C-alpha positions as CSV (number, residue, x, y, z in Angstrom):
1,X,-5.1,-1.6,24.6
2,X,-4.0,-4.8,22.8
3,X,-4.0,-7.9,24.9
4,X,-2.5,-11.4,24.4
5,X,-4.7,-13.5,22.2
6,X,-6.8,-10.5,21.0
7,X,-8.7,-11.8,17.9
8,X,-9.3,-9.5,15.0
9,X,-12.8,-10.5,14.0
10,X,-14.3,-11.9,17.2
11,X,-12.9,-9.4,19.7
12,X,-12.4,-6.2,17.7
13,X,-15.3,-6.0,15.2
14,X,-18.7,-5.1,16.7
15,X,-21.3,-7.9,15.8
16,X,-23.4,-5.5,13.7
17,X,-20.4,-4.3,11.7
18,X,-18.5,-7.5,11.3
19,X,-17.4,-8.4,7.8
20,X,-18.5,-11.7,6.3
21,X,-15.6,-13.9,5.5
22,X,-15.4,-16.3,2.5
23,X,-12.9,-19.2,2.1
24,X,-13.9,-20.8,-1.2
25,X,-10.5,-21.7,-2.6
26,X,-8.5,-24.8,-1.7
27,X,-5.6,-22.8,-0.5
28,X,-7.8,-20.8,1.9
29,X,-8.6,-23.7,4.2
30,X,-6.5,-22.7,7.3
31,X,-6.3,-24.4,10.7
32,X,-7.9,-22.5,13.6
33,X,-4.5,-22.1,15.3
34,X,-1.7,-20.8,13.2
35,X,1.4,-18.6,13.5
36,X,1.9,-17.0,10.1
37,X,5.7,-16.8,10.4
38,X,6.1,-20.4,11.4
39,X,3.8,-21.5,8.6
40,X,5.7,-19.8,5.8
41,X,9.1,-21.0,7.0
42,X,7.8,-24.6,7.5
43,X,6.2,-24.4,4.0
44,X,9.6,-23.3,2.6
45,X,11.4,-26.2,4.3
46,X,8.8,-28.7,3.0
47,X,9.1,-27.3,-0.5
48,X,12.9,-27.6,-0.4
49,X,13.5,-23.9,-0.7
50,X,16.1,-23.5,2.1
51,X,18.9,-22.6,-0.2
52,X,16.7,-20.4,-2.6
53,X,17.0,-16.6,-2.5
54,X,14.0,-14.9,-1.0
55,X,15.4,-11.4,-0.3
56,X,18.0,-9.3,-2.0
57,X,19.4,-6.3,-0.2
58,X,22.4,-4.1,-0.8
59,X,23.8,-6.6,-3.4
60,X,23.5,-9.6,-1.0
61,X,21.2,-12.5,-1.6
62,X,19.5,-14.1,1.5
63,X,18.1,-17.5,1.4
64,X,15.0,-18.8,3.2
65,X,17.2,-20.7,5.6
66,X,19.4,-17.7,6.4
67,X,16.4,-15.5,6.8
68,X,14.7,-17.8,9.3
69,X,17.9,-18.0,11.3
70,X,18.0,-14.2,11.5
71,X,14.4,-14.1,12.5
72,X,15.0,-16.6,15.3
73,X,17.9,-14.5,16.6
74,X,15.7,-11.4,16.6
75,X,12.9,-13.4,18.4
76,X,15.3,-14.1,21.2
77,X,16.5,-10.5,21.4
78,X,12.9,-9.2,21.5
79,X,12.0,-11.6,24.4
80,X,15.2,-10.6,26.2
81,X,14.3,-6.9,25.9
82,X,10.9,-7.6,27.4
83,X,8.5,-7.8,24.5
84,X,5.6,-10.2,25.4
85,X,2.7,-11.5,23.4
86,X,0.1,-8.8,22.8
87,X,2.6,-5.9,23.0
88,X,2.5,-3.4,20.1
89,X,5.9,-2.7,18.7
90,X,6.4,0.3,16.4
91,X,9.1,-0.1,13.8
92,X,10.8,2.9,12.4
93,X,13.3,1.9,9.7
94,X,13.9,2.2,5.9
95,X,13.0,-0.8,3.8
96,X,15.9,-3.2,4.5
97,X,16.4,-6.8,5.4
98,X,16.7,-5.7,9.1
99,X,13.2,-4.3,9.0
100,X,11.7,-7.5,7.4
101,X,13.5,-9.7,9.9
102,X,12.5,-7.6,13.0
103,X,8.9,-7.3,11.8
104,X,8.6,-11.1,11.3
105,X,10.2,-11.7,14.7
106,X,7.7,-9.5,16.4
107,X,4.8,-11.5,14.9
108,X,6.5,-14.8,15.5
109,X,6.6,-14.3,19.3
110,X,2.9,-13.3,19.4
111,X,3.4,-9.5,19.5
112,X,1.9,-6.9,17.1
113,X,4.1,-5.2,14.5
114,X,3.4,-1.7,13.4
115,X,5.8,-0.6,10.6
116,X,5.8,3.1,10.0
117,X,7.0,5.1,7.0
118,X,10.1,7.2,7.4
119,X,8.4,10.5,6.7
120,X,6.6,10.5,10.0
121,X,7.6,12.9,12.7
122,X,7.5,12.8,16.5
123,X,3.8,13.9,16.6
124,X,2.8,11.3,14.1
125,X,4.6,8.6,16.2
126,X,2.9,9.8,19.4
127,X,-0.5,9.7,17.7
128,X,0.0,6.1,16.8
129,X,1.6,5.1,20.2
130,X,-1.2,6.8,22.1
131,X,-3.8,5.2,19.9
132,X,-2.5,1.7,20.5
133,X,-0.6,2.1,23.8
134,X,2.5,0.8,22.0
135,X,5.0,-0.6,24.5
136,X,8.1,-0.3,22.3
137,X,9.4,1.7,19.4
138,X,12.4,0.2,17.6
139,X,14.2,2.7,15.4
140,X,17.3,2.8,13.3
141,X,19.9,5.5,14.3
142,X,19.1,7.9,11.4
143,X,15.5,8.3,12.7
144,X,16.3,8.0,16.4
145,X,15.9,11.7,17.2
146,X,12.2,11.7,16.3
147,X,11.7,8.4,18.0
148,X,13.2,9.6,21.3
149,X,11.1,12.8,21.1
150,X,8.1,10.6,20.9
151,X,9.2,8.5,23.8
152,X,9.7,11.6,25.9
153,X,6.2,12.8,24.9
154,X,4.8,9.5,26.0
155,X,6.4,9.9,29.4
156,X,8.2,6.6,29.1
157,X,5.1,4.6,28.4
158,X,6.7,3.7,25.0
159,X,10.3,2.6,25.4
160,X,12.6,3.4,22.5
161,X,15.2,0.8,21.4
162,X,17.9,1.6,18.9
163,X,18.6,-0.9,16.1
164,X,21.3,-2.0,16.1
165,X,22.8,0.5,18.5
166,X,22.9,4.2,19.5
167,X,26.5,5.4,19.7
168,X,25.4,8.2,22.1
169,X,24.0,5.8,24.7
170,X,20.6,7.5,24.8
171,X,18.6,4.2,25.0
172,X,18.9,0.4,25.0
173,X,20.5,-1.2,22.0
174,X,18.9,-4.1,20.2
175,X,22.4,-5.5,19.3
176,X,23.2,-6.1,23.0
177,X,20.4,-8.7,23.2
178,X,21.1,-10.6,20.0
179,X,22.5,-14.1,20.8
180,X,25.9,-14.9,19.3
181,X,24.7,-18.2,17.8
182,X,21.5,-19.7,16.4
183,X,18.7,-19.1,18.9
184,X,16.7,-21.9,20.4
185,X,13.3,-20.2,20.5
186,X,9.7,-21.3,19.9
187,X,7.1,-19.7,17.8
188,X,4.1,-18.4,19.7
189,X,1.0,-20.7,19.7
190,X,-1.4,-18.2,18.2
191,X,-5.0,-18.3,17.1
192,X,-5.3,-17.8,13.3
193,X,-7.4,-14.6,14.0
194,X,-5.0,-13.3,16.6
195,X,-3.9,-9.7,15.9
196,X,-0.3,-9.5,14.6
197,X,-0.2,-6.4,12.4
198,X,-1.4,-2.8,12.6
199,X,-1.2,-0.6,9.5
200,X,-2.3,3.0,9.4
201,X,-4.0,4.4,6.3
202,X,-1.8,6.8,4.4
203,X,-3.8,9.9,5.2
204,X,-4.1,10.8,1.5
205,X,-7.9,11.2,2.0
206,X,-8.1,12.2,5.7
207,X,-6.7,11.4,9.2
208,X,-4.8,8.1,9.4
209,X,-6.8,5.2,10.8
210,X,-5.3,2.0,12.3
211,X,-6.3,-1.2,10.5
212,X,-6.1,-4.6,12.2
213,X,-4.7,-7.7,10.6
214,X,-4.3,-11.3,11.9
215,X,-2.1,-14.2,11.2
216,X,-4.5,-15.8,8.8
217,X,-4.7,-12.6,6.8
218,X,-0.9,-12.8,6.1
219,X,-1.5,-16.0,4.1
220,X,-4.9,-15.2,2.6
221,X,-3.6,-12.2,0.6
222,X,-0.7,-14.3,-0.6
223,X,-3.0,-17.2,-1.6
224,X,-5.5,-15.1,-3.7
225,X,-4.1,-12.2,-5.7
226,X,-0.5,-13.2,-5.9
227,X,-1.0,-16.9,-6.3
228,X,-3.9,-16.8,-8.7
229,X,-3.3,-13.7,-10.7
230,X,0.5,-13.3,-10.8
231,X,1.4,-17.0,-10.3
232,X,5.1,-16.3,-9.8
233,X,7.7,-18.9,-10.4
234,X,11.1,-19.5,-8.7
235,X,12.9,-17.2,-11.2
236,X,10.6,-14.3,-10.6
237,X,12.0,-11.2,-8.9
238,X,9.9,-8.4,-7.5
239,X,10.9,-4.8,-7.1
240,X,9.4,-1.3,-6.9
241,X,9.0,1.8,-4.7
242,X,6.1,0.6,-2.4
243,X,7.0,1.0,1.3
244,X,6.7,-1.9,3.7
245,X,4.8,0.4,6.0
246,X,1.9,0.3,3.6
247,X,-0.3,-2.7,2.7
248,X,0.9,-2.8,-0.9
249,X,4.6,-3.0,0.1
250,X,4.0,-5.1,3.1
251,X,2.5,-7.9,1.1
252,X,4.8,-7.7,-1.9
253,X,8.1,-7.4,0.0
254,X,7.4,-9.5,3.1
255,X,4.9,-12.3,2.8
256,X,4.4,-12.9,-0.9
257,X,8.1,-14.0,-1.5
258,X,8.0,-16.2,1.6
259,X,4.7,-17.9,0.7
260,X,5.3,-18.5,-3.0
261,X,9.1,-18.9,-3.2
262,X,10.4,-16.1,-5.4
263,X,12.7,-13.2,-4.5
264,X,12.1,-9.6,-3.7
265,X,14.6,-6.7,-3.9
266,X,14.6,-4.5,-0.7
267,X,15.7,-1.0,-1.3
268,X,15.4,2.2,0.8
269,X,16.1,4.5,-2.2
270,X,12.7,4.9,-3.9
271,X,13.8,7.1,-6.8
272,X,12.9,6.1,-10.3
273,X,16.6,6.2,-11.3
274,X,17.4,3.6,-8.6
275,X,14.5,1.5,-9.7
276,X,15.8,1.3,-13.3
277,X,19.2,0.4,-12.0
278,X,17.8,-2.5,-9.9
279,X,15.6,-3.8,-12.7
280,X,18.7,-4.2,-14.8
281,X,21.0,-5.5,-12.1
282,X,18.6,-8.1,-10.6
283,X,16.5,-8.9,-13.7
284,X,13.3,-7.8,-12.0
285,X,10.3,-9.4,-13.6
286,X,7.4,-8.0,-11.5
287,X,7.3,-4.3,-10.6
288,X,4.7,-2.1,-8.9
289,X,4.3,1.6,-8.6
290,X,1.7,4.4,-8.7
291,X,0.8,6.1,-12.0
292,X,2.8,9.2,-11.4
293,X,5.9,7.0,-10.8
294,X,5.4,5.4,-14.2
295,X,5.1,8.8,-15.8
296,X,8.7,9.6,-14.6
297,X,10.0,6.1,-15.5
298,X,8.7,6.4,-19.0
299,X,10.4,9.8,-19.4
300,X,13.7,8.4,-18.1
301,X,13.4,5.4,-20.4
302,X,12.8,7.6,-23.4
303,X,15.7,9.9,-22.5
304,X,18.2,7.2,-21.7
305,X,19.1,3.6,-22.5
306,X,17.4,1.7,-19.6
307,X,17.4,-2.1,-19.7
308,X,14.0,-3.2,-18.6
309,X,13.7,-6.3,-20.9
310,X,13.3,-8.6,-17.9
311,X,9.9,-7.0,-16.9
312,X,6.8,-9.2,-17.5
313,X,4.4,-7.6,-15.1
314,X,4.5,-3.8,-14.6
315,X,1.6,-3.2,-12.2
316,X,0.1,0.0,-11.0
317,X,-2.4,0.9,-8.2
318,X,-3.1,3.5,-5.6
319,X,-4.0,6.2,-8.2
320,X,-6.3,6.1,-11.3
321,X,-4.5,5.1,-14.5
322,X,-5.2,7.7,-17.1
323,X,-5.5,6.8,-20.8
324,X,-2.5,9.0,-21.5
325,X,-0.2,7.3,-19.1
326,X,-1.3,3.9,-20.3
327,X,-0.6,5.0,-23.9
328,X,2.8,6.6,-23.3
329,X,4.0,3.7,-21.2
330,X,3.0,1.1,-23.9
331,X,4.5,3.2,-26.7
332,X,7.7,3.6,-24.7
333,X,8.2,0.0,-23.5
334,X,5.9,-2.2,-25.5
335,X,4.5,-3.7,-22.3
336,X,0.9,-3.1,-21.1
337,X,0.5,-1.7,-17.6
338,X,-1.5,-3.9,-15.3
339,X,-4.0,-2.3,-12.9
340,X,-5.0,-3.4,-9.4
341,X,-7.1,-1.8,-6.7
342,X,-7.1,-2.7,-3.0
343,X,-7.2,-1.1,0.4
344,X,-5.2,-1.0,3.6
345,X,-8.3,-2.2,5.3
346,X,-8.5,-5.4,3.2
347,X,-4.7,-5.7,3.3
348,X,-4.4,-6.1,-0.4
349,X,-6.0,-6.4,-3.8
350,X,-9.5,-7.5,-4.7
351,X,-9.7,-6.4,-8.4
352,X,-6.9,-6.6,-11.0
353,X,-6.4,-6.6,-14.7
354,X,-3.5,-9.1,-14.4
355,X,-3.9,-12.5,-15.8
356,X,-1.3,-15.3,-15.4
357,X,-1.4,-16.0,-19.2
358,X,-2.2,-13.5,-21.9
359,X,-2.4,-9.7,-22.0
360,X,-4.1,-7.8,-19.2
361,X,-7.7,-6.5,-19.4
362,X,-6.8,-3.1,-20.8
363,X,-9.1,0.0,-20.3
364,X,-10.6,-1.5,-17.1
365,X,-9.5,-2.1,-13.6
366,X,-10.0,-5.7,-14.4
367,X,-11.9,-8.5,-12.8
368,X,-12.5,-9.7,-9.2
369,X,-9.5,-11.5,-7.7
370,X,-10.2,-15.2,-7.1
371,X,-11.3,-15.6,-3.5
372,X,-13.1,-12.3,-3.4
373,X,-16.7,-11.3,-4.3
374,X,-17.0,-7.8,-5.8
375,X,-20.1,-5.9,-6.7
376,X,-21.3,-2.3,-7.1
377,X,-23.9,-0.8,-4.7
378,X,-26.0,2.4,-4.5
379,X,-24.2,4.9,-2.2
380,X,-27.5,5.7,-0.4
381,X,-29.2,2.3,-0.1
382,X,-26.2,0.1,-0.4
383,X,-28.2,-2.2,-2.6
384,X,-26.6,-3.7,-5.8
385,X,-27.0,-1.7,-8.9
386,X,-27.3,-3.0,-12.5
387,X,-24.3,-3.3,-14.7
388,X,-23.4,0.1,-16.3
389,X,-24.6,2.1,-13.3
390,X,-22.2,4.1,-11.2
391,X,-22.0,3.1,-7.5
392,X,-19.6,2.1,-4.7
393,X,-17.3,-0.9,-4.5
394,X,-18.5,-3.6,-2.2
395,X,-16.3,-6.6,-1.4
396,X,-16.3,-9.8,0.6
397,X,-13.5,-12.4,0.8
398,X,-11.0,-14.1,3.2
399,X,-10.0,-10.7,4.7
400,X,-12.2,-8.0,6.0
401,X,-12.2,-4.5,7.4
402,X,-11.5,-4.0,11.1
403,X,-10.5,-0.6,12.4
404,X,-8.6,-0.1,15.6
405,X,-10.7,1.9,18.0
406,X,-12.9,3.5,15.4
407,X,-16.4,1.9,16.0
408,X,-18.3,4.7,14.1
409,X,-16.1,4.4,11.1
410,X,-16.4,0.6,11.3
411,X,-20.1,0.8,11.1
412,X,-19.9,3.1,8.1
413,X,-17.7,0.8,6.1
414,X,-19.0,-2.6,6.9
415,X,-22.7,-3.0,6.1
416,X,-24.5,-6.3,5.9
417,X,-21.2,-8.1,6.0
418,X,-19.9,-6.2,2.9
419,X,-16.8,-4.0,3.0
420,X,-17.9,-0.8,1.2
421,X,-15.4,1.8,0.0
422,X,-15.8,5.3,-1.3
423,X,-14.6,4.5,-4.9
424,X,-17.1,5.3,-7.6
425,X,-17.0,2.5,-10.2
426,X,-19.2,0.7,-12.7
427,X,-19.2,-2.9,-13.9
428,X,-19.6,-3.9,-17.6
429,X,-21.5,-6.9,-18.8
430,X,-18.3,-9.0,-19.0
431,X,-17.5,-8.5,-15.3
432,X,-14.9,-5.8,-15.8
433,X,-14.8,-2.9,-13.4
434,X,-14.3,0.7,-14.5
435,X,-13.0,3.5,-12.2
436,X,-14.6,6.9,-12.0
437,X,-13.2,8.6,-8.9
438,X,-13.3,8.5,-5.1
439,X,-16.8,9.5,-4.0
440,X,-15.4,12.3,-1.9
441,X,-13.1,13.4,-4.7
442,X,-16.0,14.0,-7.2
443,X,-16.4,17.7,-8.0
444,X,-19.9,19.1,-8.2
445,X,-19.9,22.3,-10.1
446,X,-23.0,24.1,-11.6
447,X,-25.0,20.8,-11.3
448,X,-22.4,18.7,-13.1
449,X,-20.7,15.7,-11.4
450,X,-17.1,16.0,-12.6
451,X,-14.6,13.2,-12.2
452,X,-11.1,14.7,-11.5
453,X,-9.6,11.6,-13.2
454,X,-11.1,12.7,-16.5
455,X,-9.8,16.2,-16.2
456,X,-6.4,15.0,-15.2
457,X,-6.4,12.6,-18.2
458,X,-7.0,15.5,-20.6
459,X,-4.3,17.7,-19.0
460,X,-1.7,14.9,-19.2
461,X,-2.1,14.8,-22.9
462,X,-0.6,18.3,-23.1
463,X,3.1,18.2,-23.8
464,X,3.8,20.8,-21.1
465,X,2.3,18.8,-18.3
466,X,4.5,16.4,-16.3
467,X,2.1,15.8,-13.4
468,X,-1.3,17.1,-12.2
469,X,-4.1,16.6,-9.7
470,X,-7.5,18.2,-9.6
471,X,-9.7,19.0,-6.6
472,X,-12.8,21.1,-5.8
473,X,-12.2,24.7,-4.8
474,X,-14.4,27.7,-4.0
475,X,-15.5,29.6,-7.0
476,X,-13.7,33.0,-6.9
477,X,-16.6,34.6,-8.8
478,X,-19.2,33.3,-6.4
479,X,-21.4,31.9,-9.2
480,X,-20.9,28.3,-8.3
481,X,-20.5,26.4,-5.0
482,X,-17.2,24.9,-6.3
483,X,-15.1,24.7,-9.4
484,X,-12.3,22.4,-10.7
485,X,-8.8,23.5,-9.5
486,X,-5.8,21.9,-11.2
487,X,-2.4,21.7,-9.5
488,X,0.0,21.3,-12.4
489,X,3.8,20.5,-12.6
490,X,5.1,21.6,-16.0
491,X,8.3,20.7,-17.9
492,X,11.4,22.7,-17.4
493,X,11.3,24.2,-20.9
494,X,8.0,25.9,-20.3
495,X,7.3,29.0,-18.2
496,X,4.3,29.2,-15.8
497,X,2.6,32.1,-17.5
498,X,-1.0,33.3,-17.8
499,X,-0.8,32.4,-21.5
500,X,0.0,28.8,-20.6
501,X,-2.8,28.7,-18.0
502,X,-5.3,29.8,-20.7
503,X,-3.7,27.3,-23.2
504,X,-4.2,24.4,-20.7
505,X,-7.8,25.5,-20.0
506,X,-8.6,25.6,-23.7
507,X,-6.9,22.2,-24.2
508,X,-9.1,20.6,-21.7
509,X,-12.2,22.1,-23.3
510,X,-11.1,20.6,-26.6
511,X,-10.3,17.1,-25.2
512,X,-13.1,16.7,-22.6
513,X,-16.6,18.0,-22.0
514,X,-16.1,21.8,-21.9
515,X,-17.8,22.2,-18.5
516,X,-15.0,20.1,-16.9
517,X,-12.2,22.5,-17.6
518,X,-10.2,23.8,-14.6
519,X,-11.3,27.3,-13.9
520,X,-8.3,27.6,-11.5
521,X,-4.8,26.4,-12.5
522,X,-2.0,26.5,-10.0
523,X,1.5,25.9,-11.2
524,X,3.6,23.9,-8.7
525,X,7.2,22.8,-8.4
526,X,6.0,19.4,-7.1
527,X,2.9,17.7,-5.8
528,X,2.7,16.5,-2.2
529,X,3.0,12.7,-2.0
530,X,3.4,9.8,0.3
531,X,6.6,7.9,0.3
532,X,5.1,5.5,-2.2
533,X,4.5,8.4,-4.6
534,X,0.8,8.6,-4.1
535,X,-0.5,12.2,-4.4
536,X,-1.9,13.6,-1.2
537,X,-5.2,15.0,-2.4
538,X,-6.3,15.7,1.1
539,X,-3.5,18.3,1.4
540,X,-4.4,19.8,-2.0
541,X,-8.0,20.2,-0.9
542,X,-6.9,22.1,2.2
543,X,-5.1,24.6,0.0
544,X,-8.4,25.5,-1.6
């Protein structure tokens, strides 16, 4: 179980599977002892940002100074409740200012925050609480039933606290412990590598795994990708559907604004319609979402009169960007989509097409983020391969992979100090990376290695297809070990008929190598997704 002062790299990563860390940028020179929350608020004060907006929620603007005062009050409440350094605190809340403040307060007093996305049920919460021996679960009232069920299942080992209060009196109320005035509390004196955040992988490719992150990581992700590639200014505003419970949303909505002095719009409603409303209302300049989300946005923009003229950086990650989506978005908006790829394990991005000045590197994932070394290695030997050769991503930088209580998986991912992920890519002679597919998503059929991304790209060019995802499935004829199965969402004006199924198959044959066509096409009302909109391919594979 977590203990006070538990260090991410020294205490949690086995010596033979410990990632190499690199700090080769001026901003990455951090002191050995550092509390991330204290550091960002001190930095804001030194920069004169106290009266600058950092968060926007429900129409209200919150300044750096106001936010720090709210964090200090929550720090005092947490300590009065009984949270001590080293405790794991599960947070169950939509993306609001209250979630951000509570999360920061947990870290500030030396405890470990675990934000969870709201789709989780009691069994999911119990799994995470059992895995980490979480002492507290703080939940907003609308999600309290599942939280209380998890608390009962844990036999009281995890105490449930209602934020701000439970009108039925079933548990203690956070509001009862908040001081009336500004709180006189001190930030915990923490090691820079001390554990302060646990994020679980989304489960889109298998069972969720806990990933460990320390105080220094909070700043390192801000001081690489966001500082060097986006280079936001004081007038920039960030928005989008990523959930704070995932690495992407955590960085973009919590620490990036605090570290670099711009604003972020916090919004529980993740719908594309709401996103367009907020872009117009708050003049959002930087936006992030998965590819399928941009497909819907483009359709809404075409069908309506959306005002997105403030956007400068529409970014996408989490799913492969197909040529068709890239083309449709550009034709609809006149703005190029910018790609990035990162992992929950590394906490954020290590490759991006975004450049502070000029157009992004189109048709590629982009280049290595400053501060990170990225190469391509052979999936069997883990040795670097020549440019143009397919292999797996291998990364080193100021953050590294450390799993919670998964030593075997740790040894599989970290090899020779490199973080190696199951993404099949290749690098061109100019240092640009090109995505093929996840290694475990590749479909082997009749001796052909088929990238589902290429099949999906062909299908998306058909005017009847709104969304699709391809996975391997058993060959119903028994002639092959597996075939391509396409799960397809079609437009409302088309009927899911055998004729359309054959039409789609023939369309793929005409727009991609014929052997890639989906021999099975399943029409769906919707595709299973995470709260961020990322397609749950693991669930589709189980459907066979």
